[in-house]
C-alpha positions in Angstrom: 181.5 81.4 128.2 178.6 82.1 126.0 176.1 82.4 128.9 177.9 85.6 130.1 179.1 87.1 126.8 177.0 89.0 124.3 175.2 92.3 124.2 173.3 92.0 127.5 174.9 92.9 130.8 174.9 90.0 133.3 175.9 89.3 136.9 176.4 86.4 139.2 174.7 85.7 142.5 175.3 83.1 145.2 172.1 81.1 146.0 171.1 81.0 149.6 168.4 78.4 150.6 166.6 75.6 148.9 163.7 77.2 147.2 164.8 76.1 143.7 166.1 72.6 144.3 163.6 70.8 142.1 165.1 72.9 139.2 168.6 71.7 140.2 169.6 75.1 141.7 171.1 74.2 145.1 172.1 76.2 148.1 175.6 77.6 147.5 175.4 77.5 143.7 176.0 80.6 141.6 173.5 81.7 139.1 174.4 83.6 136.1 171.7 86.3 135.5 171.1 88.4 132.3 169.9 91.8 133.3 166.3 92.1 132.2 163.5 94.2 133.6 160.7 92.2 132.0 159.8 88.5 132.4 157.3 86.1 130.8 155.4 83.4 132.6 157.7 80.6 133.5 160.9 82.5 133.5 163.4 81.9 136.5 164.1 85.4 137.7 165.9 87.4 140.4 163.2 89.7 141.8 163.5 92.4 144.3 160.5 92.5 146.6 158.8 95.5 148.3 160.7 94.7 151.6 164.1 95.2 149.7 164.9 91.5 149.7 165.8 89.6 146.5 164.5 86.2 145.7 165.2 83.6 143.0 161.8 82.1 141.8 159.8 81.2 138.7 157.8 84.2 137.6 154.0 84.1 136.8 151.8 87.2 136.1 148.3 86.8 137.3 145.3 89.0 136.9 146.0 91.3 139.8 149.3 90.1 141.2 152.7 88.4 140.6 153.3 84.9 141.8 156.8 83.9 142.5 156.9 80.1 142.5 159.6 78.2 144.3 160.7 74.9 142.8 160.4 73.2 146.2 157.2 71.4 147.0 157.7 72.1 150.7 157.5 75.9 150.2 154.8 78.2 149.3 154.6 80.9 146.5 155.2 84.5 147.2 152.4 86.8 146.0 153.1 90.4 145.4 151.6 93.5 143.5 154.9 95.2 143.1 158.0 93.2 142.0 161.1 94.6 140.3 162.6 91.9 138.0 166.3 92.3 138.1 167.1 89.6 135.5 166.6 86.1 134.1 168.7 83.1 135.1 170.8 81.9 132.1 173.1 79.5 133.9 174.2 77.8 137.1 177.7 77.3 138.3 178.4 74.8 140.9 181.7 74.3 142.9 182.5 70.6 143.5 184.0 69.5 146.7 187.4 68.3 145.9 188.4 67.1 149.3 189.7 63.6 149.6 
C-alpha cells in the first residue's frame, strides 16, 4: 500500500487504550507510522516520554514545553519538556470481527 511504501521508513504499532478514539483510532487498531524525528503542531505522533513509555497523541509545541493532546475528552493532555518523536501516523489498520 502507498502509506507504507516510499522513501521513508515506516513501522506498525498496535494501539493500547482509548486516548485517540475521537480521531477514530481505537483500542486494538494498528497504526502505520512514518519514521520522523520532527513534528509540527497538530501532527498525530508516536512520542517516547522521559519515563521510557511511548504514547500516541496529537503534538503541540508551546513556549516552554510540549503538549501531547489526547483525542478523548475524558483524558488530560501530557505536558513534557523532553519528548522524542518517533514518527507521524500515516494510516490506521483495523481488523474486523468476522465471527458469526
